[in-house]
BAMARMI-123457 format. One line per field, with one value per residue (C-alpha): residue number from 1; residue in three letters; x, y, z. Coordinates in nm, 2 decimals. Layout:
BAMARMI-123457
i = NUM,...
aa = ALA,...
x = X,...
y = Y,...
z = Z,...
END
This chain:
BAMARMI-123457
i = 1,2,3,4,5,6,7,8,9,10,11,12,13,14,15,16,17,18,19,20,21,22,23,24,25,26,27,28,29,30,31,32,33,34,35,36,37,38,39,40,41,42,43,44,45,46,47,48,49,50,51,52,53,54,55,56,57,58,59,60,61,62,63,64,65,66,67,68,69,70,71,72,73,74,75,76,77,78,79,80,81,82,83,84,85,86,87,88,89,90,91,92,93,94,95,96,97,98,99,100,101,102,103,104,105,106,107,108,109,110,111,112,113,114,115,116,117,118,119,120,121,122,123,124,125,126,127,128,129,130,131,132,133,134,135,136,137,138,139,140,141,142,143,144,145,146,147,148,149,150,151,152,153,154,155,156,157,158,159,160,161,162,163,164,165,166,167,168,169,170,171,172,173,174,175,176,177,178,179,180,181,182,183,184,185,186,187,188,189,190,191,192,193,194,195,196,197,198,199,200,201,202,203,204,205,206,207,208,209,210,211,212,213,214,215,216,217,218,219,220,221,222,223,224,225,226,227,228,229,230,231,232,233,234,235,236,237,238,239,240,241,242,243,244,245,246,247,248,249,250,251,252,253,254,255,256,257,258,259,260,261,262,263,264,265,266,267,268,269,270,271,272,273,274,275,276,277,278,279,280,281,282,283,284,285,286,287,288,289,290,291,292,293,294,295,296,297,298,299,300,301,302,303,304,305,306,307,308,309,310,311,312,313,314,315,316,317,318,319,320,321,322,323,324,325,326,327,328,329,330,331,332,333,334,335,336,337,338,339,340,341
aa = UNK,UNK,UNK,UNK,UNK,UNK,UNK,UNK,UNK,UNK,UNK,UNK,UNK,UNK,UNK,UNK,UNK,UNK,UNK,UNK,UNK,UNK,UNK,UNK,UNK,UNK,UNK,UNK,UNK,UNK,UNK,UNK,UNK,UNK,UNK,UNK,UNK,UNK,UNK,UNK,UNK,UNK,UNK,UNK,UNK,UNK,UNK,UNK,UNK,UNK,UNK,UNK,UNK,UNK,UNK,UNK,UNK,UNK,UNK,UNK,UNK,UNK,UNK,UNK,UNK,UNK,UNK,UNK,UNK,UNK,UNK,UNK,UNK,UNK,UNK,UNK,UNK,UNK,UNK,UNK,UNK,UNK,UNK,UNK,UNK,UNK,UNK,UNK,UNK,UNK,UNK,UNK,UNK,UNK,UNK,UNK,UNK,UNK,UNK,UNK,UNK,UNK,UNK,UNK,UNK,UNK,UNK,UNK,UNK,UNK,UNK,UNK,UNK,UNK,UNK,UNK,UNK,UNK,UNK,UNK,UNK,UNK,UNK,UNK,UNK,UNK,UNK,UNK,UNK,UNK,UNK,UNK,UNK,UNK,UNK,UNK,UNK,UNK,UNK,UNK,UNK,UNK,UNK,UNK,UNK,UNK,UNK,UNK,UNK,UNK,UNK,UNK,UNK,UNK,UNK,UNK,UNK,UNK,UNK,UNK,UNK,UNK,UNK,UNK,UNK,UNK,UNK,UNK,UNK,UNK,UNK,UNK,UNK,UNK,UNK,UNK,UNK,UNK,UNK,UNK,UNK,UNK,UNK,UNK,UNK,UNK,UNK,UNK,UNK,UNK,UNK,UNK,UNK,UNK,UNK,UNK,UNK,UNK,UNK,UNK,UNK,UNK,UNK,UNK,UNK,UNK,UNK,UNK,UNK,UNK,UNK,UNK,UNK,UNK,UNK,UNK,UNK,UNK,UNK,UNK,UNK,UNK,UNK,UNK,UNK,UNK,UNK,UNK,UNK,UNK,UNK,UNK,UNK,UNK,UNK,UNK,UNK,UNK,UNK,UNK,UNK,UNK,UNK,UNK,UNK,UNK,UNK,UNK,UNK,UNK,UNK,UNK,UNK,UNK,UNK,UNK,UNK,UNK,UNK,UNK,UNK,UNK,UNK,UNK,UNK,UNK,UNK,UNK,UNK,UNK,UNK,UNK,UNK,UNK,UNK,UNK,UNK,UNK,UNK,UNK,UNK,UNK,UNK,UNK,UNK,UNK,UNK,UNK,UNK,UNK,UNK,UNK,UNK,UNK,UNK,UNK,UNK,UNK,UNK,UNK,UNK,UNK,UNK,UNK,UNK,UNK,UNK,UNK,UNK,UNK,UNK,UNK,UNK,UNK,UNK,UNK,UNK,UNK,UNK,UNK,UNK,UNK,UNK,UNK,UNK,UNK,UNK,UNK,UNK,UNK,UNK,UNK,UNK,UNK,UNK,UNK,UNK,UNK,UNK,UNK,UNK
x = -0.40,-0.05,0.12,-0.10,0.00,0.37,0.32,0.12,0.40,0.70,0.51,0.51,0.88,1.05,0.82,0.85,1.18,1.12,0.80,0.59,0.30,0.14,-0.27,-0.45,-0.73,-0.89,-1.23,-1.05,-0.78,-0.51,-0.19,0.07,0.35,0.60,0.86,1.01,1.30,1.57,1.59,1.83,1.86,2.21,2.36,2.09,2.02,1.73,1.45,1.23,0.94,1.18,1.27,1.16,0.97,0.88,0.46,0.43,0.13,0.03,0.17,-0.20,-0.33,-0.13,-0.15,-0.56,-0.58,-0.41,-0.62,-0.92,-0.77,-0.77,-1.11,-1.22,-1.06,-1.25,-0.91,-1.01,-1.32,-1.36,-1.50,-1.18,-1.02,-0.69,-0.55,-0.59,-0.33,-0.07,0.24,0.20,0.50,0.29,0.00,0.06,0.13,-0.18,-0.35,-0.72,-0.97,-1.11,-1.39,-1.30,-1.06,-0.80,-1.12,-1.31,-1.00,-1.09,-0.94,-1.20,-1.17,-0.76,-0.83,-1.05,-0.86,-1.13,-0.96,-0.83,-0.49,-0.28,-0.06,0.31,0.43,0.36,0.41,0.69,0.84,0.88,1.03,1.30,1.33,1.40,1.66,1.91,1.95,1.74,2.01,1.91,1.71,1.37,1.21,0.81,0.83,1.02,0.84,0.50,0.69,0.78,0.42,0.22,0.43,0.36,0.08,-0.22,-0.54,-0.80,-1.08,-1.20,-1.26,-1.52,-1.57,-1.38,-1.20,-0.80,-0.57,-0.31,-0.02,0.01,-0.27,-0.14,0.16,-0.04,-0.20,0.12,0.23,-0.08,-0.09,0.27,0.11,-0.16,0.06,0.37,0.49,0.70,0.50,0.75,0.68,0.30,0.31,0.54,0.39,0.01,0.03,0.34,0.39,0.07,0.02,0.36,0.51,0.86,0.97,0.82,0.97,0.99,1.26,1.45,1.35,1.41,1.71,1.62,1.50,1.50,1.69,1.50,1.45,1.49,1.21,1.26,1.20,1.08,1.25,1.24,1.25,1.53,1.54,1.68,1.72,1.49,1.65,1.92,1.60,1.65,1.30,1.19,1.06,0.68,0.66,0.27,0.19,0.42,0.74,0.71,0.92,0.71,0.71,0.44,0.41,0.39,0.13,-0.05,-0.07,-0.20,-0.50,-0.64,-0.56,-0.78,-1.05,-1.04,-1.09,-0.78,-0.65,-0.97,-1.15,-1.50,-1.62,-1.82,-1.48,-1.40,-1.73,-1.60,-1.25,-1.43,-1.71,-1.63,-1.79,-1.75,-1.42,-1.52,-1.76,-1.70,-1.41,-1.51,-1.21,-1.28,-0.97,-0.70,-0.81,-1.02,-1.29,-1.33,-1.48,-1.26,-1.38,-1.67,-1.52,-1.53,-1.16,-1.07,-0.71,-0.46,-0.22,0.13,0.35,0.63,0.39,0.29,-0.05,-0.28,-0.68,-0.88,-1.21,-1.44,-1.67,-1.41,-1.21,-0.91,-0.65,-0.34,-0.06,0.28,0.52,0.58,0.88,0.84,0.66,0.47,0.28,-0.06,-0.17,-0.56,-0.51,-0.27,-0.49,-0.75,-0.56,-0.47,-0.84,-0.90,-0.68,-0.83,-1.21,-1.17,-1.57
y = -0.78,-0.65,-0.97,-1.15,-0.99,-0.97,-1.34,-1.40,-1.18,-1.35,-1.74,-1.58,-1.54,-1.87,-1.81,-1.45,-1.30,-1.02,-0.91,-0.54,-0.48,-0.14,-0.16,0.14,0.07,0.36,0.21,-0.08,0.19,0.00,0.18,-0.06,-0.17,-0.43,-0.62,-0.93,-1.09,-0.95,-0.69,-0.89,-1.25,-1.23,-0.95,-1.07,-0.69,-0.69,-0.60,-0.23,-0.06,0.23,0.05,0.09,-0.14,-0.12,-0.10,-0.21,-0.16,0.00,0.33,0.27,0.41,0.75,0.78,0.73,1.05,1.25,1.17,1.24,1.61,1.71,1.59,1.79,2.08,2.07,1.95,1.62,1.43,1.03,1.03,1.24,0.98,0.92,0.96,1.34,1.35,1.09,1.22,1.11,0.84,0.63,0.69,0.51,0.21,0.17,-0.14,-0.18,-0.47,-0.50,-0.30,-0.06,0.24,0.40,0.68,0.43,0.42,0.67,0.78,0.60,0.25,0.29,0.35,0.06,-0.17,-0.17,-0.05,-0.43,-0.41,-0.71,-0.71,-0.68,-0.68,-1.01,-1.16,-1.41,-1.25,-0.90,-1.16,-1.23,-0.87,-0.77,-1.08,-1.02,-0.64,-0.62,-0.29,-0.09,0.18,0.23,0.55,0.53,0.59,0.26,0.05,0.15,0.08,-0.25,-0.38,-0.21,-0.41,-0.76,-0.95,-1.01,-0.75,-0.89,-0.78,-0.45,-0.12,-0.11,-0.49,-0.69,-0.58,-0.69,-0.60,-0.38,-0.19,-0.05,0.13,0.27,0.37,0.55,0.73,0.82,0.99,1.14,1.31,1.47,1.56,1.77,1.95,1.96,1.84,1.50,1.21,1.22,1.55,1.57,1.29,1.49,1.83,1.65,1.38,1.36,1.66,1.73,1.43,1.50,1.10,1.23,0.88,0.77,0.84,0.68,0.50,0.60,0.95,1.07,1.05,0.74,0.88,0.56,0.25,0.00,-0.35,-0.63,-0.82,-1.14,-1.38,-1.73,-1.96,-2.34,-2.30,-2.06,-1.65,-1.43,-1.07,-0.85,-0.56,-0.60,-0.49,-0.12,0.04,0.25,-0.07,-0.01,0.36,0.48,0.16,0.05,0.27,0.36,0.30,0.39,0.33,0.21,0.56,0.70,0.46,0.49,0.88,0.82,0.58,0.82,1.12,0.98,0.88,1.20,1.38,1.56,1.53,1.65,1.98,1.83,1.52,1.43,1.37,1.12,0.94,0.95,0.81,0.52,0.46,0.13,-0.13,-0.50,-0.63,-0.99,-1.18,-0.95,-0.75,-0.41,-0.19,0.20,0.49,0.28,0.13,-0.19,-0.33,-0.63,-0.84,-1.01,-1.12,-0.94,-0.63,-0.41,-0.32,-0.02,-0.03,-0.23,-0.49,-0.48,-0.75,-0.79,-0.89,-0.54,-0.45,-0.11,-0.15,0.07,0.00,0.31,0.15,0.08,0.41,0.10,0.13,-0.16,-0.22,-0.40,-0.56,-0.98,-0.88,-1.15,-1.19,-1.53,-1.34,-1.48,-1.12,-1.18,-1.45,-1.26,-0.99,-1.21,-1.37,-0.97,-0.89,-1.24,-1.07,-0.72,-0.86,-1.22,-1.38
z = 2.70,2.62,2.73,2.54,2.21,2.28,2.29,1.96,1.80,1.98,1.87,1.54,1.46,1.31,0.99,1.00,1.06,1.28,1.42,1.45,1.57,1.71,1.85,1.96,2.07,2.30,2.40,2.55,2.71,2.51,2.31,2.26,2.02,2.02,1.85,1.80,1.63,1.39,1.17,0.98,0.96,0.88,1.15,1.39,1.48,1.76,1.56,1.79,1.75,1.63,1.31,0.99,0.72,0.36,0.37,-0.02,-0.15,0.17,-0.05,-0.30,0.04,0.02,-0.40,-0.34,-0.06,-0.29,-0.55,-0.35,-0.21,-0.59,-0.66,-0.34,-0.47,-0.84,-1.03,-1.14,-1.14,-1.06,-1.48,-1.65,-1.90,-1.83,-2.19,-2.05,-1.79,-1.93,-2.18,-2.49,-2.50,-2.25,-2.35,-2.71,-2.49,-2.32,-2.51,-2.48,-2.51,-2.90,-2.96,-2.69,-2.65,-2.39,-2.35,-2.15,-1.89,-1.62,-1.30,-1.09,-1.33,-1.24,-0.84,-0.80,-1.02,-1.28,-1.55,-1.76,-1.66,-1.53,-1.22,-1.31,-0.96,-0.94,-1.26,-1.31,-1.57,-1.38,-1.12,-1.33,-1.50,-1.12,-1.05,-1.34,-1.17,-0.86,-0.71,-1.06,-0.99,-1.21,-1.32,-1.31,-1.69,-1.73,-1.49,-1.67,-2.03,-1.94,-1.76,-2.06,-2.30,-2.12,-2.02,-2.13,-2.05,-1.79,-1.96,-2.09,-1.89,-1.65,-1.69,-1.41,-1.11,-1.15,-0.88,-1.06,-0.95,-1.35,-1.28,-0.99,-1.12,-1.40,-1.12,-1.05,-1.31,-1.40,-1.04,-1.14,-1.49,-1.31,-1.07,-1.16,-0.84,-0.83,-0.63,-0.31,-0.25,-0.31,-0.06,0.20,0.13,0.15,0.40,0.56,0.68,0.82,1.01,1.16,0.96,1.00,0.97,0.63,0.33,-0.08,-0.14,-0.44,-0.42,-0.08,0.21,0.49,0.81,1.02,0.98,0.76,0.87,0.58,0.43,0.30,-0.04,0.09,-0.23,-0.16,0.23,0.21,0.31,0.03,0.15,-0.02,0.06,-0.18,-0.49,-0.54,-0.35,-0.68,-0.81,-0.75,-0.67,-0.61,-0.61,-0.32,-0.27,0.09,0.38,0.76,1.12,1.35,1.48,1.11,0.99,1.35,1.27,0.89,0.99,1.23,1.04,0.75,0.92,1.15,0.82,0.88,0.51,0.36,0.40,0.38,0.55,0.22,0.10,0.33,0.22,-0.13,-0.08,0.15,-0.14,-0.42,-0.50,-0.44,-0.57,-0.44,-0.18,0.12,0.04,-0.15,-0.24,-0.31,-0.36,-0.27,0.02,0.08,0.33,0.50,0.81,1.02,1.38,1.33,1.24,0.94,0.93,0.63,0.58,0.31,0.32,0.14,-0.01,0.26,0.55,0.59,0.74,0.81,0.93,1.11,1.25,1.29,1.53,1.78,1.68,1.65,1.41,1.40,1.21,1.17,0.98,0.93,0.70,0.44,0.14,0.19,0.53,0.61,0.67,0.76,0.96,1.17,1.20,1.31,1.59,1.70,1.67,1.91,2.20,2.19,2.16,2.33,2.29
END
């Protein structure tokens, strides 16, 4: 099985500059990690399982955990309107559909992508904005004010599911407002330190803790090094760097309820309506069926992925390190090796 997994990641190199994969399947007697390809196309450095990688939108799961912890402590309620949790200079810029009000935008709707916002991170305007000065740091306030000023609303609050980084940057700002603690520090103290995730950090806010592999944008067949893009550009919506070991620790920490005081909080954290056929989205974490297995987890823009299957106690994570990765197809191929029919 280990040889087949190594062969799979080596076959994937080509489209992907470098592949990292870890699979922990105790019921199958498997605990394996592997690497193939390079960490940098220019330097041709060999990629290793110790290299870190940008996890992109997988950061949303960290943000969801922080909110769930505050719900557990009674500091918040899912029905709380976001208007009570944001500074006035941001609140006044939030657009809403005709006939509706900002008061209808609740924590619940932000967490489950039902606040009506567009997704700034995937808009062509944002791509052009970043391309004009990719190395410049951007504050959360600057990011969200730009996002709120660009792009059409996708619907009224609660009306439709539309995946949106905008909502998660707002959640990060709300977390700082509620606690008085910087978002990076909340992640460090309430998630990373308890789980010994010592090689995970928020880019632009903490010092690097490991050797970071390069993600790539593929444009007209050319691979453009995206490490030139400053890591601050998505913050609480996707700004972290991590490793195979740390993401595996996170998955098992969450599903063993090590980050919550009550098991019921885990149930609440995982509860969410159907977002699209066969896909449910809860508090920064989604559920889907692949190869007959129910997987909880998240994907990231730069080819990153993490999944946990409670029935099999299986965790898997990794990256393909480029922006056009077919995450779900790759995960399916991994599961076909671990669970052959």
